[in-house]
C-alpha positions in Angstrom: 100.8 71.9 116.7 100.6 70.0 113.4 96.8 69.9 113.8 96.6 73.7 114.6 98.5 74.2 111.2 96.2 71.9 109.3 93.2 73.7 110.7 94.5 77.2 109.9 95.4 76.0 106.2 92.1 74.4 105.8 90.4 77.8 107.0 92.4 80.0 104.8 91.4 77.7 101.7 87.9 77.8 102.8 87.9 81.6 103.0 89.7 81.9 99.6 87.0 79.9 98.0 84.1 81.6 99.6 85.4 85.3 99.4 83.4 87.4 97.0 85.3 88.1 93.6 84.6 91.9 93.9 84.6 93.0 97.7 82.8 96.1 98.8 85.1 98.9 99.6 84.0 102.1 101.1 85.4 105.1 99.0 87.3 106.6 101.8 88.7 103.3 103.3 92.1 101.8 102.1 91.7 100.5 98.6 88.7 102.7 97.9 88.4 105.2 95.1 88.7 108.3 97.2 91.2 106.9 99.8 93.7 109.7 100.9 92.3 111.9 98.1 92.0 114.9 100.5 95.4 115.9 101.9 95.6 118.0 105.3 98.4 120.4 104.7 101.0 120.5 107.7 100.8 123.3 110.1 104.1 125.0 109.2 102.5 126.2 106.0 100.8 128.9 107.9 104.0 130.3 108.9 104.6 131.4 105.2 101.4 133.2 104.9 101.6 136.9 103.8 101.1 139.2 106.7 98.1 140.6 105.0 96.5 137.1 104.9 97.2 136.7 108.8 95.8 140.1 109.4 92.4 138.6 108.3 92.6 136.3 111.2 94.3 138.4 114.2 92.9 136.3 117.1 93.8 132.9 115.6 97.4 134.0 114.8 98.0 135.7 118.2 96.8 132.5 120.0 99.0 130.3 117.5 102.0 132.3 118.3 101.5 132.3 122.0 101.2 128.4 121.8 104.3 128.2 119.8 106.1 130.0 122.4 104.6 127.7 125.2 105.5 124.7 123.0 109.3 125.9 122.7 109.5 126.6 126.5 108.0 123.2 127.2 110.4 121.5 125.0 113.5 123.6 126.4 112.2 122.5 130.0 112.1 118.9 129.0 115.2 118.6 126.9 117.3 121.6 127.5 118.4 124.4 125.1 120.2 123.3 122.1 123.9 123.6 121.7 124.7 126.3 119.1 128.1 124.7 118.5 126.8 121.4 117.9 126.3 120.7 114.1 124.7 117.8 112.4 
């Protein structure tokens, strides 16, 4: 066990000595200049669209409402309906 620790420390020291002083980082990788620059808005923001905005995409929002109903039904089937008397 002691030999393994010595080898590990020697390997870490060799890595530290040989590592490049300015490592290459891709722009969208962690540590890159563009990492997490583009955020994806959460799905619930579509619920706050104005009806005139939603009217521009009727097929999408009709399918979305159907999927929301299916998700609620699936959730209630799996976990049961929430108790209205229970408050957090």
